[in-house]
C-alpha positions as CSV (number, residue, x, y, z in Angstrom):
1,X,0.0,0.0,0.0
2,X,2.8,2.4,0.9
3,X,4.6,1.6,-2.4
4,X,1.4,2.4,-4.3
5,X,0.9,5.7,-2.5
6,X,4.6,6.6,-3.0
7,X,4.4,5.8,-6.7
8,X,1.2,7.8,-7.0
9,X,2.8,10.8,-5.2
10,X,5.9,10.6,-7.4
11,X,3.9,10.4,-10.5
12,X,1.7,13.3,-9.5
13,X,4.7,15.4,-8.5
14,X,6.4,14.8,-11.9
15,X,3.2,15.7,-13.7
16,X,2.8,18.8,-11.7
17,X,6.4,19.9,-12.3
18,X,6.0,19.5,-16.0
19,X,3.3,22.2,-16.1
20,X,5.7,25.1,-16.9
21,X,4.2,28.0,-19.0
22,X,6.6,29.8,-21.4
23,X,5.8,33.3,-22.4
24,X,6.4,34.2,-26.1
25,X,5.7,37.7,-27.4
26,X,5.9,38.8,-31.1
27,X,6.9,41.3,-32.4
28,X,9.3,42.8,-29.9
29,X,9.2,46.2,-31.5
30,X,6.5,48.5,-33.1
31,X,7.1,51.6,-35.2
32,X,4.4,54.2,-35.9
33,X,5.1,57.0,-38.5
34,X,2.6,59.8,-38.1
35,X,1.8,63.1,-39.7
36,X,-0.7,65.8,-38.9
37,X,-3.4,65.0,-36.4
38,X,-5.0,62.0,-38.0
39,X,-5.3,59.0,-35.7
40,X,-2.7,56.3,-35.9
41,X,-3.7,52.8,-37.2
42,X,-3.5,50.4,-34.3
43,X,-0.9,47.6,-34.4
44,X,-1.0,44.2,-32.8
45,X,1.2,42.2,-30.4
46,X,0.8,38.5,-30.1
47,X,1.1,36.6,-26.8
48,X,1.5,32.8,-26.8
49,X,2.3,30.0,-24.4
50,X,5.1,27.8,-25.8
51,X,5.0,25.6,-22.6
52,X,2.3,23.9,-20.6
53,X,0.1,25.0,-17.7
54,X,-1.8,28.3,-17.3
55,X,-0.2,31.5,-18.6
56,X,-1.6,34.5,-16.8
57,X,-0.2,37.8,-18.0
58,X,-0.5,41.6,-17.7
59,X,0.5,44.3,-20.2
60,X,1.4,47.7,-19.0
61,X,2.4,50.7,-21.2
62,X,5.1,52.9,-19.8
63,X,4.0,56.1,-21.5
64,X,0.7,58.0,-21.2
65,X,0.4,58.3,-25.0
66,X,0.1,54.5,-25.4
67,X,-3.0,52.5,-24.9
68,X,-3.0,48.6,-24.8
69,X,-6.1,46.5,-24.9
70,X,-6.6,44.1,-23.2
71,X,-4.2,44.8,-20.3
72,X,-4.6,41.4,-18.6
73,X,-5.6,37.9,-19.6
74,X,-5.0,34.2,-19.6
75,X,-3.5,32.1,-22.4
76,X,-2.9,33.3,-26.0
77,X,-4.1,36.8,-27.0
78,X,-3.7,39.6,-29.5
79,X,-3.1,43.0,-28.0
80,X,-4.1,46.1,-29.8
81,X,-1.6,49.0,-29.4
82,X,-2.9,52.5,-30.1
83,X,-1.0,55.8,-30.1
84,X,-2.5,59.2,-29.0
85,X,0.0,61.6,-30.5
86,X,-2.1,64.8,-30.1
87,X,0.2,65.9,-27.3
88,X,3.5,64.8,-28.8
89,X,6.0,67.3,-30.3
90,X,7.4,66.6,-33.7
91,X,10.3,64.1,-33.6
92,X,11.1,60.7,-32.3
93,X,9.5,59.3,-29.1
94,X,10.3,55.9,-27.7
95,X,8.8,53.9,-24.8
96,X,8.0,50.3,-24.0
97,X,5.2,47.9,-23.0
98,X,6.1,45.5,-20.1
99,X,4.4,42.1,-20.5
100,X,4.7,40.1,-17.3
101,X,3.5,36.5,-16.8
102,X,4.7,36.0,-13.2
103,X,6.8,32.8,-12.8
104,X,6.5,31.7,-16.4
105,X,9.7,31.1,-18.3
106,X,11.0,34.0,-20.4
107,X,9.0,36.5,-18.4
108,X,8.9,39.5,-18.3
109,X,9.2,40.7,-21.9
110,X,9.6,44.3,-23.1
111,X,8.1,45.5,-26.4
112,X,9.8,48.7,-27.7
113,X,7.4,51.2,-29.2
114,X,8.8,54.0,-31.4
115,X,6.7,56.9,-32.7
116,X,8.0,59.2,-35.4
117,X,5.9,62.4,-35.5
118,X,6.3,64.4,-38.7
119,X,7.0,68.1,-38.3
120,X,4.4,70.5,-39.6
121,X,1.9,73.2,-38.5
122,X,-0.3,71.9,-35.7
123,X,-4.0,72.5,-35.8
124,X,-4.1,73.7,-32.2
125,X,-0.6,75.0,-31.2
126,X,0.0,74.6,-27.5
127,X,0.2,77.7,-25.3
128,X,3.6,78.7,-24.1
129,X,4.3,79.3,-20.4
130,X,4.6,82.9,-19.2
131,X,8.0,84.3,-19.8
132,X,8.9,81.8,-22.5
133,X,9.1,82.9,-26.1
134,X,7.2,81.1,-28.8
135,X,9.3,79.4,-31.5
136,X,10.2,81.6,-34.5
137,X,7.9,81.4,-37.5
138,X,8.7,78.4,-39.7
139,X,10.8,76.7,-37.0
140,X,9.2,73.8,-35.1
141,X,9.3,73.6,-31.4
142,X,12.1,71.4,-30.0
143,X,11.1,67.8,-29.7
144,X,11.2,66.1,-26.3
145,X,13.9,63.5,-25.7
146,X,13.2,60.2,-27.4
147,X,13.3,58.1,-24.3
148,X,12.2,59.1,-20.8
149,X,12.8,57.3,-17.6
150,X,9.8,55.2,-16.4
151,X,9.2,55.2,-12.7
152,X,7.0,52.1,-12.9
153,X,9.4,50.0,-14.9
154,X,11.7,47.6,-12.9
155,X,15.3,48.6,-12.7
156,X,18.3,49.2,-10.4
157,X,18.7,52.5,-8.6
158,X,21.8,53.2,-10.7
159,X,20.0,52.7,-14.0
160,X,17.1,54.9,-12.9
161,X,19.3,57.8,-11.8
162,X,21.5,58.0,-14.9
163,X,20.7,60.3,-17.8
164,X,18.6,59.1,-20.7
165,X,20.3,58.7,-24.1
166,X,19.8,61.6,-26.4
167,X,19.2,60.7,-30.0
168,X,20.6,64.0,-31.3
169,X,23.6,63.7,-33.6
170,X,26.8,63.5,-31.7
171,X,25.3,62.7,-28.3
172,X,26.2,59.6,-26.5
173,X,23.6,56.9,-27.1
174,X,22.8,53.2,-27.6
175,X,21.0,52.9,-30.9
176,X,18.7,49.9,-30.1
177,X,17.2,47.9,-27.3
178,X,17.2,44.4,-28.6
179,X,20.4,42.8,-29.8
180,X,20.5,40.2,-32.6
181,X,19.5,36.8,-31.2
182,X,22.0,34.1,-30.3
183,X,21.7,30.5,-31.4
184,X,22.2,27.9,-28.7
185,X,25.5,26.1,-28.7
186,X,26.9,28.3,-31.5
187,X,29.5,31.1,-31.0
188,X,28.1,34.6,-30.6
189,X,29.7,38.0,-30.7
190,X,27.9,41.3,-30.8
191,X,29.2,44.8,-29.9
192,X,26.9,47.1,-27.9
193,X,25.7,49.6,-30.5
194,X,27.1,52.8,-29.0
195,X,27.3,56.0,-30.9
196,X,28.3,59.6,-30.2
197,X,30.1,60.9,-27.2
198,X,33.9,60.6,-26.9
199,X,35.4,57.2,-27.3
200,X,36.7,54.9,-26.0
201,X,33.8,53.7,-23.9
202,X,33.5,51.8,-20.7
203,X,30.5,49.4,-20.5
204,X,29.2,47.6,-17.5
205,X,26.2,45.5,-16.6
206,X,23.9,47.3,-14.1
207,X,20.7,45.2,-14.2
208,X,19.6,41.6,-15.0
209,X,21.8,38.9,-16.3
210,X,23.2,37.6,-19.5
211,X,22.4,34.1,-20.9
212,X,24.6,31.4,-19.5
213,X,27.8,31.2,-21.5
214,X,27.8,34.8,-22.6
215,X,30.0,37.5,-21.0
216,X,30.3,41.3,-21.4
217,X,33.9,42.4,-22.1
218,X,35.4,45.4,-23.9
219,X,32.0,46.7,-25.0
220,X,30.9,43.4,-26.6
221,X,28.9,40.4,-25.6
222,X,30.5,37.1,-26.7
223,X,30.6,33.4,-25.9
224,X,28.4,30.4,-26.6
225,X,24.9,30.6,-25.2
226,X,23.7,27.3,-23.5
227,X,20.1,27.9,-22.5
228,X,17.2,28.9,-24.8
229,X,15.1,31.9,-23.6
230,X,14.6,35.7,-23.5
231,X,17.1,37.6,-21.3
232,X,16.5,41.3,-20.5
233,X,19.3,43.3,-18.9
234,X,20.6,46.8,-18.5
235,X,24.0,48.3,-19.3
236,X,25.7,51.6,-18.4
237,X,28.1,53.4,-20.8
238,X,30.6,56.0,-19.8
239,X,32.6,57.9,-22.4
240,X,35.8,60.0,-22.1
241,X,34.2,63.5,-22.2
242,X,35.3,66.1,-19.7
243,X,33.6,65.5,-17.4
244,X,32.7,62.0,-18.4
245,X,29.1,61.3,-19.5
246,X,27.3,58.2,-18.4
247,X,24.0,56.8,-19.8
248,X,22.0,53.6,-19.0
249,X,19.6,51.7,-21.2
250,X,17.8,48.4,-21.1
251,X,18.8,45.7,-23.6
252,X,17.7,42.1,-24.4
253,X,19.0,39.0,-26.1
254,X,16.9,36.1,-27.2
255,X,18.6,32.6,-27.4
256,X,17.0,30.4,-30.0
257,X,17.4,26.8,-31.3
258,X,18.1,26.8,-35.0
259,X,18.0,23.8,-37.3
260,X,20.9,23.3,-39.8
261,X,18.7,23.9,-43.0
262,X,16.9,27.0,-41.7
263,X,17.1,30.3,-43.6
264,X,14.8,33.1,-44.5
265,X,13.7,32.9,-48.1
266,X,11.3,35.5,-49.8
267,X,9.8,35.2,-53.2
268,X,9.8,37.2,-55.4
269,X,13.0,39.1,-54.5
270,X,11.6,42.3,-56.1
271,X,8.2,43.6,-56.9
272,X,7.1,45.8,-59.8
273,X,3.5,47.1,-60.0
274,X,1.7,49.2,-62.6
275,X,-1.5,50.5,-61.1
276,X,-4.6,50.4,-63.3
277,X,-5.6,54.0,-62.4
278,X,-5.1,56.8,-59.9
279,X,-8.0,55.5,-57.7
280,X,-7.3,51.8,-57.7
281,X,-4.7,50.3,-55.4
282,X,-2.3,47.6,-56.6
283,X,-1.6,44.3,-54.8
284,X,1.2,41.7,-55.1
285,X,1.9,38.4,-53.2
286,X,5.1,37.8,-51.2
287,X,5.9,34.3,-50.0
288,X,7.9,33.8,-46.8
289,X,9.6,30.5,-46.0
290,X,12.3,29.2,-43.6
291,X,12.9,25.5,-44.6
292,X,11.5,22.8,-42.3
293,X,11.7,24.9,-39.2
294,X,8.7,27.2,-38.5
295,X,9.8,30.6,-37.3
296,X,8.0,33.8,-36.5
297,X,8.5,36.8,-38.8
298,X,7.5,40.4,-39.0
299,X,7.3,42.7,-42.0
300,X,7.0,46.5,-42.6
301,X,7.5,49.1,-45.3
302,X,9.6,52.3,-45.3
303,X,7.0,54.5,-47.0
304,X,3.4,55.3,-46.0
305,X,1.9,54.4,-49.4
306,X,2.9,50.7,-48.9
307,X,1.0,48.4,-46.6
308,X,1.9,44.8,-45.6
309,X,-0.9,42.4,-44.6
310,X,-0.5,40.7,-42.3
311,X,2.5,42.3,-40.7
312,X,3.6,39.3,-38.7
313,X,3.1,35.6,-38.5
314,X,4.7,32.2,-38.6
315,X,6.4,30.7,-41.6
316,X,5.6,29.5,-44.2
317,X,3.2,32.3,-45.2
318,X,2.1,34.4,-48.1
319,X,1.4,38.1,-47.5
320,X,0.0,40.9,-49.6
321,X,2.0,44.0,-50.6
322,X,-0.5,46.8,-51.1
323,X,0.3,50.1,-52.9
324,X,-2.2,52.8,-52.1
325,X,-3.0,54.8,-55.2
326,X,-4.7,57.7,-53.5
327,X,-1.4,58.6,-51.7
328,X,0.7,58.6,-54.9
329,X,1.1,61.2,-57.7
330,X,1.5,60.1,-61.3
331,X,5.0,58.7,-62.1
332,X,7.3,56.0,-60.7
333,X,7.8,55.5,-57.0
334,X,10.2,53.3,-55.1
335,X,9.8,51.7,-51.6
336,X,11.2,48.9,-49.6
337,X,9.5,46.1,-47.7
338,X,11.7,44.5,-45.0
339,X,11.0,41.0,-43.6
340,X,12.7,40.1,-40.3
341,X,13.0,36.6,-38.9
342,X,14.9,36.5,-35.6
343,X,18.1,34.4,-35.8
344,X,17.6,33.0,-39.3
345,X,20.3,33.4,-42.0
346,X,19.4,35.9,-44.7
347,X,17.4,38.0,-42.2
348,X,16.4,40.8,-42.6
349,X,15.5,40.5,-46.2
350,X,14.8,43.7,-48.2
351,X,12.4,43.6,-51.1
352,X,12.4,46.6,-53.4
353,X,9.0,47.7,-54.6
354,X,8.5,49.8,-57.8
355,X,5.1,51.3,-58.4
356,X,4.1,53.2,-61.6
357,X,1.0,55.4,-61.5
358,X,-0.5,56.5,-64.9
359,X,-1.0,60.1,-65.7
């Protein structure tokens, strides 16, 4: 009887231990390019459970100009991210959405949100405080810094107290928040993307941890990652200015498992469209593949008259490239669609798109 009870207890314990949810979020970055006061088109973030057991999560935007819906749930979900740029000055603004699934593996995850607000006359110019002169005619007001410290985001006291990177030319800054992914059991080497300031730089880890097998030395992360997962961390960079300037910024590395025959393949490699008229949009298919291994991908265009539908998914897939005729003047126009597949060879892939609009 005791043996039966012991066997049952061991069996139940093993089954219970196997219930480990794994948080997976895609894409890890969103970019909104806005002009005028027209509302921004919402974008989506996908939440999935790559493990077992219950995945309970929350999503919290770090900036007041972001709205996320829903902000909590259980299991897989699609989050709608909306931008209210009515109070944003022209220029680049950057913040993040923190997605936390408690004790789940690969939790929490940070999604970077970048908003580019085009300069131009505002419909309702903001009032200027007493004693402060308004900008000269034809000169836009100075944009706010691209990144602001977030009191609600987790971080060390050192990282919170340090200045925020300035994206102005020549200023000390780190140009991205997610490094290229590492492949498990393969050598990895990636320099921290530092720009501006006065080199040489001193770089140190101030928050979180690196994947097992990787080390930070002489401004680069190198080694051989041994454990799959998503690893957020923070670094501080000090330059040789007089006095020295120090900035801190969150970063992240994803460690993936990649099969030998995996590579990003897009077809066709280039697209040419001739629109039937100035009021009819053009469409062209684009196939995305990665060999036998199914990988997540994201796609976007560098011009506002090109749309990609859908903008993310899992390979293999076929998407539509849509040229919006009502946003184009007669003539020939060039744009680029970029497809990104984390960790896969040939990624990112750039597809030139040529569109001809009849007169």
